[in-house]
C-alpha positions as CSV (number, residue, x, y, z in Angstrom):
1,M,-73.8,180.6,135.5
2,I,-74.2,178.7,138.5
3,R,-73.7,180.2,141.7
4,Q,-74.2,177.5,143.9
5,I,-75.0,173.4,144.7
6,L,-78.1,172.5,146.7
7,T,-78.1,169.1,148.5
8,H,-80.3,167.4,151.1
9,P,-78.9,167.3,154.4
10,G,-78.2,164.6,157.0
11,G,-76.6,161.7,155.9
12,A,-74.4,161.8,152.8
13,H,-74.5,159.0,150.1
14,K,-71.7,157.9,147.6
15,D,-73.9,158.9,144.6
16,D,-74.8,162.7,146.1
17,F,-71.5,163.0,147.0
18,L,-69.8,161.8,143.8
19,A,-72.6,164.2,141.9
20,C,-71.7,167.2,144.2
21,C,-67.8,166.5,143.1
22,V,-68.6,166.6,139.9
23,L,-70.1,169.9,139.4
24,I,-67.5,171.3,142.1
25,H,-64.9,170.6,139.4
26,L,-67.2,171.8,136.6
27,H,-68.6,175.5,138.4
28,G,-66.4,176.1,141.5
29,V,-68.9,176.8,143.6
30,P,-70.1,176.1,147.5
31,V,-72.6,173.6,148.4
32,I,-75.4,174.4,150.8
33,R,-76.6,171.0,152.1
34,R,-80.4,172.1,153.8
35,E,-84.1,171.0,151.6
36,P,-84.7,173.2,148.5
37,T,-87.9,175.3,148.4
38,D,-89.7,176.0,145.2
39,A,-87.5,178.8,144.1
40,D,-84.3,176.8,144.4
41,L,-86.0,174.5,142.0
42,A,-86.5,177.2,139.7
43,D,-83.4,179.2,140.1
44,L,-81.4,178.2,137.1
45,E,-78.3,179.3,138.7
46,T,-78.6,176.0,141.2
47,C,-78.0,173.2,141.1
48,V,-80.5,170.8,143.0
49,V,-79.0,167.4,143.7
50,D,-80.5,163.9,145.5
51,V,-83.3,166.3,146.8
52,G,-86.8,168.3,145.6
53,G,-88.7,165.4,143.5
54,E,-87.4,167.0,140.0
55,H,-85.4,165.6,137.3
56,D,-85.3,168.6,135.3
57,P,-82.1,169.3,133.0
58,A,-82.6,172.1,131.8
59,R,-83.0,173.8,135.0
60,K,-79.8,172.0,137.0
61,N,-82.7,169.9,138.7
62,F,-81.5,166.1,139.6
63,D,-83.6,164.4,141.7
64,H,-84.1,160.6,141.2
65,H,-86.3,159.4,144.7
66,Q,-89.3,160.7,142.5
67,F,-88.6,157.6,139.6
68,P,-91.4,154.4,139.9
69,R,-90.0,151.6,141.7
70,E,-89.9,149.5,138.3
71,S,-87.3,152.2,136.5
72,P,-83.8,151.3,136.4
73,P,-81.8,151.9,139.0
74,L,-80.2,156.0,138.5
75,C,-79.1,157.9,141.4
76,A,-78.1,161.3,141.6
77,L,-74.3,160.5,140.1
78,S,-75.9,159.3,136.8
79,L,-78.3,162.2,136.3
80,V,-75.5,165.2,136.3
81,L,-73.3,162.4,134.3
82,Q,-76.4,161.9,132.0
83,D,-76.7,165.5,131.4
84,L,-73.5,166.2,130.6
85,G,-73.1,163.4,128.0
86,V,-70.4,161.1,129.2
87,Y,-73.4,158.9,131.3
88,D,-72.5,155.8,128.9
89,D,-68.9,155.9,129.1
90,A,-68.9,156.3,132.6
91,K,-71.4,153.2,132.9
92,A,-68.3,151.4,130.2
93,F,-65.7,152.2,131.8
94,C,-66.5,152.7,135.8
95,D,-67.1,149.2,137.1
96,W,-67.9,150.8,140.3
97,L,-71.0,152.5,139.4
98,E,-73.7,150.2,138.6
99,P,-73.1,149.0,142.5
100,A,-73.2,152.7,143.3
101,E,-76.8,153.3,141.8
102,W,-77.7,149.4,142.9
103,L,-77.0,150.4,146.3
104,D,-78.2,153.9,146.9
105,C,-81.7,153.1,144.9
106,L,-82.0,149.4,145.9
107,G,-80.4,149.2,148.9
108,P,-77.9,146.7,150.0
109,N,-79.4,143.5,150.1
110,E,-80.2,143.1,146.7
111,T,-76.8,144.9,145.9
112,A,-75.2,141.8,147.2
113,R,-77.1,139.5,145.8
114,K,-76.6,141.5,141.8
115,L,-72.6,141.2,143.4
116,E,-73.2,137.4,144.1
117,I,-71.9,138.0,147.7
118,S,-72.4,138.2,151.1
119,R,-74.3,141.2,153.2
120,D,-71.6,141.2,155.0
121,A,-68.8,141.3,152.3
122,L,-70.2,144.7,151.4
123,T,-69.2,146.0,154.8
124,Q,-65.8,144.5,154.9
125,L,-64.7,146.4,151.8
126,L,-65.7,149.7,153.2
127,S,-62.6,152.0,153.4
128,P,-61.8,154.3,156.1
129,I,-61.8,157.1,153.2
130,D,-65.2,156.9,152.2
131,V,-66.2,157.0,156.0
132,T,-64.2,160.3,156.9
133,L,-64.9,162.2,153.1
134,L,-69.2,160.7,153.6
135,R,-69.1,162.1,157.3
136,R,-67.4,165.3,157.9
137,F,-69.8,166.4,154.3
138,A,-72.6,165.2,156.2
139,A,-71.7,167.3,159.3
140,T,-71.5,170.5,157.7
141,T,-74.4,172.9,156.2
142,E,-72.0,175.0,153.8
143,L,-68.9,174.0,151.7
144,T,-66.9,176.6,150.4
145,E,-63.3,177.0,148.8
146,A,-62.2,177.3,151.9
147,D,-62.4,173.8,153.1
148,P,-60.1,171.4,152.5
149,V,-63.5,168.8,152.1
150,W,-64.4,171.0,149.2
151,Q,-61.4,170.6,147.2
152,V,-61.0,167.1,147.5
153,M,-63.9,167.0,146.3
154,R,-63.3,168.9,143.4
155,M,-60.1,166.7,142.8
156,V,-62.5,163.6,142.8
157,G,-64.5,165.9,140.2
158,E,-62.1,166.4,138.2
159,D,-60.5,163.1,138.2
160,L,-63.7,161.0,136.9
161,L,-64.3,163.5,134.2
162,G,-60.6,163.9,133.5
163,Y,-60.0,159.8,133.6
164,L,-63.6,159.4,131.2
165,K,-62.0,162.5,128.7
166,S,-58.9,161.0,128.7
167,L,-59.7,157.0,128.2
168,R,-62.5,158.2,125.5
169,A,-59.2,160.1,123.4
170,R,-57.1,156.9,124.2
171,L,-59.6,154.7,122.8
172,T,-60.1,156.5,119.5
173,E,-56.2,155.9,119.0
174,I,-55.7,152.4,120.0
175,G,-58.0,152.0,117.3
176,Q,-56.4,154.0,115.0
177,H,-52.8,151.7,115.2
178,A,-54.1,148.4,116.9
179,Q,-53.9,145.5,115.1
180,W,-55.1,141.5,115.8
181,W,-52.8,138.8,115.7
182,A,-54.1,135.3,115.5
183,L,-52.8,132.9,117.6
184,S,-53.8,128.8,118.0
185,D,-57.0,127.3,118.3
186,G,-58.8,130.8,117.5
187,L,-57.4,133.1,120.2
188,E,-55.9,136.3,119.9
189,A,-53.6,139.0,120.9
190,L,-53.5,142.6,120.9
191,F,-50.7,144.1,119.3
192,L,-50.2,148.1,119.8
193,P,-47.1,149.3,117.8
194,R,-45.3,152.6,118.6
195,T,-46.5,155.7,118.4
196,D,-45.0,159.2,117.6
197,P,-44.8,160.8,120.5
198,L,-45.2,157.7,122.9
199,P,-48.0,158.0,125.4
200,D,-47.0,157.9,129.2
201,E,-48.5,155.1,130.0
202,P,-48.3,153.0,126.4
203,S,-50.6,150.2,128.2
204,F,-53.1,152.6,129.2
205,G,-56.4,151.3,127.8
206,L,-55.8,148.4,126.0
207,G,-57.9,146.0,128.1
208,R,-60.9,148.7,128.0
209,Y,-60.8,148.5,124.2
210,I,-60.6,145.2,123.4
211,E,-63.7,144.7,125.9
212,E,-65.8,147.4,123.8
213,Q,-64.6,146.0,120.1
214,G,-66.4,142.8,122.0
215,R,-63.3,140.1,121.9
216,Q,-62.7,140.0,125.8
217,G,-63.3,136.2,124.7
218,S,-60.8,135.6,121.9
219,V,-57.8,137.5,123.3
220,I,-55.7,136.2,125.8
221,A,-52.3,138.3,125.6
222,M,-51.3,142.5,125.1
223,V,-48.0,143.5,123.4
224,Y,-47.4,147.2,123.5
225,P,-44.5,149.4,123.1
226,D,-42.4,150.1,127.1
227,R,-41.7,153.4,127.9
228,R,-38.4,152.7,129.5
229,G,-37.1,151.3,126.8
230,S,-37.5,150.8,122.7
231,G,-39.2,147.4,123.3
232,Y,-42.6,146.0,123.9
233,G,-43.9,145.0,126.7
234,M,-45.8,141.8,126.6
235,S,-49.1,140.6,129.3
236,R,-52.0,138.5,129.8
237,Y,-55.6,139.9,129.3
238,N,-57.5,139.0,131.6
239,D,-54.6,137.3,133.7
240,D,-55.3,134.4,131.3
241,Q,-53.4,131.9,132.0
242,R,-53.3,130.1,128.5
243,M,-50.4,132.4,128.5
244,D,-47.1,131.7,130.3
245,F,-44.5,134.1,129.4
246,T,-42.0,132.3,132.1
247,Q,-41.6,130.4,128.8
248,V,-39.7,133.2,126.8
249,S,-37.5,133.9,129.9
250,G,-34.3,132.3,128.2
251,Q,-34.6,133.8,125.1
252,D,-31.5,136.4,124.3
253,D,-33.7,139.7,123.8
254,V,-35.9,139.0,126.6
255,H,-34.7,140.5,130.0
256,F,-37.6,140.3,132.1
257,A,-40.3,137.7,132.7
258,H,-42.5,138.0,136.2
259,L,-41.4,134.5,138.0
260,R,-45.8,133.8,137.8
261,G,-45.6,134.2,134.0
262,F,-48.0,137.2,133.1
263,V,-45.6,139.8,132.5
264,A,-42.3,140.0,130.2
265,K,-40.3,142.5,129.1
266,T,-38.0,142.2,125.6
267,S,-35.9,144.7,123.5
268,A,-37.1,143.3,120.6
269,S,-39.3,145.2,118.3
270,D,-39.5,143.8,115.5
271,P,-43.5,142.5,114.4
272,V,-42.3,139.3,113.5
273,R,-39.9,138.8,116.4
274,L,-42.6,139.9,118.6
275,R,-45.4,137.4,117.5
276,Q,-42.6,134.6,117.9
277,L,-42.3,135.1,121.3
278,V,-46.1,135.7,122.1
279,A,-46.1,132.2,120.2
280,L,-43.5,130.5,122.8
281,A,-45.4,132.1,125.5
282,Y,-48.8,130.0,125.0
283,V,-49.0,126.9,127.0
284,G,-52.7,126.2,125.5
285,I,-54.2,125.3,128.7
286,Q,-56.0,127.3,131.2
287,R,-55.2,126.7,134.7
288,N,-56.6,127.3,138.0
289,G,-53.9,130.6,139.7
């Protein structure tokens, strides 16, 4: 049983903050911010995060600073997610994770280079949410359940692990039902038929499923049940402008087509008719937005 989480004092970064968020959600224990002792590192009831010079999951010690310079960038959060067996999914589904690893291990200049943006853009993308939470976290020596920051951290950890768990289950479900529809020029649409029960958000996970199947180079459209009616939604995949759903706006069974052409809603439910609508929306020329 874990009784406490221990991390370094002073300035806080996204990786140690998020690692503690996940551990707070799992164990519901206080966070202590100080340098660890040898006794802390040996204590099986203490998670030592981002400090201590030791990575030993069996002893719940998750530091990366002692790794060789040439090692792949891994931060404290990476090590915690590896221990939980969800790191591969997090790396695939959380687009922010790899840049967070770069930023913590390689610094802002190298991270900006990898992202192909200016160094200043990293600062411009900072949110007051990030700044406030990290500053408040850094200002503490101990966080308990009575602290609002602890409660927010618990919610962040819960949502992160919940997202990974629900998305993995959703991808498995999509794989059991999805169909690939051939279009012109070697392109495809992904069709997801209606199931019972219908998910709260039927389109959830479709883009990730396409990526996981390695078909992001050929798929340009998605067709999925409309959660607000008995028909279907149709949308571009990855905003591919070879699909323009304004082309079907005059069809009797299409009750909505966005003026920018990226999505439409139809009362049609017959797959044959749905394929016809997708074919009508295909304009065949990749245009710049």
